[in-house]
N, C-alpha and C positions, 0 to 999 in steps of 0.2 A: 163389345171390344174384347180383343184377345187378351189372355192372361199376360203374355209377354209384353204387350203394349202398355198394360196397366203398371207392370213392374218398372218398365222404362220411364214412364211418366213420374212415378214415385221417386225414382232415383234422381231425376232432373230437379224435382221440387226440393229434395233434401240437400243436394249440392248447392242449389241457389240459396237456400236458407243458411247453410254453413258459411257461404261466401259473405253474406250480409253480416253475420255475427263476427267474422274475422276482421272485416273492414270498418265496422262502426266505431265511433269514438268511445274511449273508456269513460265510464261514469265518474263523477267526482269521488265516490267512495273507492272505486278501483284505483284511480290515480293516486289517492292518498295512501292506499295500502302499498302500492308499488314504491312510492317515495320513502315510506318507512322501511321497506325491505332494503333499499339501496343504502340508507344511512345507518342501518344497524351494524355495529362492528362485528366482524367475524371472530371466532375463537382464535386464541394465540396460535394453536396448532395449524391454523389455515395459512399463516404467513409463510412466505417462501424465503425471505431474506433475514439475515441476522446482522445487526449493527453491534459492534463491540467497542467498549471503552476500557483502556488499560491504564494503570498508574505506573509509570516508569520512574517516578520520583521517590525520594525517601520520606515523604510526608503523607499523612492522612489528608485526603481532599474531600470536602463536602460540596456537592453540586445538586442543582435542581434539574429535572429532565421531564419532558412531556412530549406527546405526539402533537405535531404542529396543527393537525386538523381537529384535535380533541384536547383543548387546554385543561379540561377537567381531570385528565390523567396525570397531572402534575404530582411529582413525588420528590422528596429530598433523599439523597443517597450519600453514604459514606463509602469511599473506596480506599482501601489500605495499600501500602506500597507493594507492587508486584501483582495486585489483584486485577481480574478482568470481569467487567460487568457485560452481560449479554442482553440484547433487546430484539425479540423477534417481531418485526413489523415491516410492512411495506410502505409505511408512512415516513416522511421526514421527521426528525426529532429536533427539539431545541434544548440546548444545555445552557444553564446560567451558573456561573461560579466566579470566585474572586481569585485573581492572579497573584494576590499579595499586595497589590497596589491599587487595583480597580476592579469593579464588577464588569463582566463581559457576557455576551450572549452569542452563541454560535448555532448555526443550523447544520445538522448532520444528515448526509445522504443515506438512505436505507441501504443496508448490505455492505457498508464500508467499515474498515477498522479505524479506530482513533486512539490516540495515546496522550495522556497528560505527561508533559516533559518540561524540563527547565528551558527557559529562553533568557539566558544570562541569569539575572537574579529573580525573575518572575516565573511563575508556572503558567504554561499555556497549553492549548489543546491542538494537536497536530494530526493530520492524516497519517495512519500507520501503514506498515507493509503487510500485516496479517493480524488475525485475531486468535492465533493458536495459543493454547496454554502450555504446550510442550516445547516451545522455542522462543528465544529472545527476539524482540522486535527492535532491530538496530536502527532502522530509518526507512522512511517511505522512498519510493523511486523518484528521484529528481535527476533527469539526464544532464550529464556534464557536457557543456559546449565543446565542439571539436577542437577549437583553438586551445581550450584549457586541457583537454586530453593530451594534445601534443606537448604543451608546456610541462605537464606532469612527467611524461616519458623522457623529455629532454633533461629535466633537472635530475632524474634518476639515472641518467647516462645509460639507458638500456642498450644492450647489444644482442647479437645472435647467441651469445653464451648464457643469457639470462633466462630464468623461469619467473614469469610475472604472475602473481596471484592478485586478483581483484576481488575484494570482499564486499558483497552487495553489488554484484556485477551488472544488474539491470539487463539492458539489451546487449551486453557484451562488447560495447564499443572500445573500451580501453584495451582489453585483451586482443581484440581483432586488430586494432591500430598497432599494437606492439609487434604482432606477428607479421602484419602486412609491410610495415615500414622498416622494421629492424630484424626480422627473421627470428624473433624470440619465441620461445614456447610459453604457453600461458594456461592458467586455470581460473575460471570464473566460478564464484560461489554465490548462490542466491536461494532464498527460501521459497520464492514464488515460482511455481512450475511454468506459468505463462511466460515469465521473463526468461527462463531457461530455454523454452521453445523458441522465443524470439532470438536469443543468442545463437542457438544452433542454426537457425535459418539464416541469420546475418553472416555467420562464419562460412556457411556454404556459398552464399552469394558473393562473399569477398574472396573465395578460393583459398581460405587458410585453415580448413578443417584438419589437415594433418598436424598442425602446430598447436591446436587448442582443444580444450575440453571444458565442459560446463557441468557443474554438479549442483543438484537441488538438495540443499540441506541447511540446517542451522549452523551458521559459520562458527559459533562458539564451540562446536563439537568437531570441527574439521582439523585434519592434520595438515599444517602449512609449512612443515619443516623443510620441504623441498625448495621453497621460494628463495630467490635472491633479491627480488623486488616485490613489495606489497603496496598496492594502491587502495585507498579508502576514500569514500565520500559519505561519512556517517556523522552522527551528532556527538557532542563532547562526552556525554555519559556512555555512549556506545564505544567511543575510543578508549575511555577509561576501563570499560569492561574487557576490551580486547588486549589491553596492555600486558596483563600477566601471561596471556597466550603468546604474545610477541616475545616476551622475555624468556619464556620456557622453551619455545619451539624454534625460533629463528636463529640462524647461524650468525656469528660475529661478522660484521661487514654488510649484512643485509640492509638494503635501503627501504624505508617505509615513507611513502609520499601520501600526505593527507590534504584533501581539498577543503579549504575554508575553515577547518576546525583543528585546533591543536590536540595533541595527545597528553592529557593531564599526567603529571609525574615524570614526563620524559624531557623536561626542559634541558637537561644536561646532554641529551642525545641529539638535540636539534642542530643540524648542520647548515641549514639555509632556510630562509623564508622570504617571499616576495609577493607583491600584489600586482595584478594586471587586470585589464578590462577585456570583456568579450566583445564580439562585433556589435552587440546591442548597447554597449556602454556600461553593463553591470560589472561591479567590482568582484574580484575573486582573489583569494590568498592561497598560496601553496606552501606547505610546510614539509621539509625533507629531514628525516631522521636517519641515523645510522646506528644499527644495533651494535 
């Protein structure tokens, strides 16, 4: 037999043997080893997402937290006012704490920000808007229904002479509505760059770009002195945080319209308040203040 034919036959035999090895079932030992490899937790540096928990109350809070898939990781933590705890994990987390009246357990999605806040007299855990340490977390994005947007602008008596500032503008709907319906100029402020991108896109789609601009920044550091109308849909503690800014920067006669929550300490400036329902039957309250 020629040398080349011998080599060809050898190659065929080797390829066939390799195919049998690749297709044969794993032995029990190999399957067990593979199972152990899958279950072994990766080092923290391997996780791609960071879940944050912030304390926006004025109280020290004690809570228990663990990875849902690994209860043995349970630990008790103390979080001080203003502090942020960070957890690098791609697993959901479970948090157990006392609200002041009862024990509750919440599941946290990996990669999202959360905040301990007051819910009237109790402390509760809410989804936050960000987990940054260099900026205030005023509120998560909860879109205002269109009919409530319209009511806020109506009660503020917006005209084409106004400059409307929306703090925590989200997707820009209030500023865009003020420009489209009343010809008002507007500025939206939000700390989430994705929300700012959405706002700019929505303004282009509505054809009101010349009338509006959107700024990505911490609203507590913004200059809002140009405003004649300010709209907010934030939480009570955030409204209290912004009140000194309103007092120091806003001109006399500026209208401040708040959705659902009062501005603590501004009771003497309250010009009007009323409740209404949206199209789904949910209750909303609008508070109008005059500086």
